[in-house]
C-alpha positions, -999 to 999 in steps of 0.1 A, spaced: 202 -930 221 222 -915 249 241 -884 245 276 -888 242 300 -861 257 327 -855 232 353 -829 229 332 -810 202 302 -811 224 321 -796 254 335 -766 232 301 -759 219 289 -756 255 319 -735 265 314 -711 234 278 -705 245 288 -696 278 316 -673 268 295 -640 267 279 -648 300 313 -652 314 323 -619 301 295 -602 312 299 -616 348 334 -604 347 324 -570 337 297 -567 364 319 -579 390 348 -553 380 321 -525 382 311 -537 417 346 -537 429 351 -502 417 321 -490 435 332 -507 468 367 -491 462 349 -458 459 326 -462 490 360 -471 509 375 -439 497 346 -420 509 346 -436 543 383 -428 547 376 -391 536 349 -388 563 370 -403 591 398 -381 582 375 -352 581 361 -358 616 395 -359 632 
C-alpha cells in the first residue's frame, strides 16, 4: 500500500520538526549577535587608530 499524504500526516511531520526549527532560530540569533559584536569591535579599532 502506498503512503497517502493527508492533512494529518503533514501536521505530524511539521510538529516533529518544530523543535529543530526553534533551535535553528536560536542558533542563528546567537550568530547574528556575535557578528554585531565583531562589527562593534572593528568600529572601535578603526576609531581608536585615527
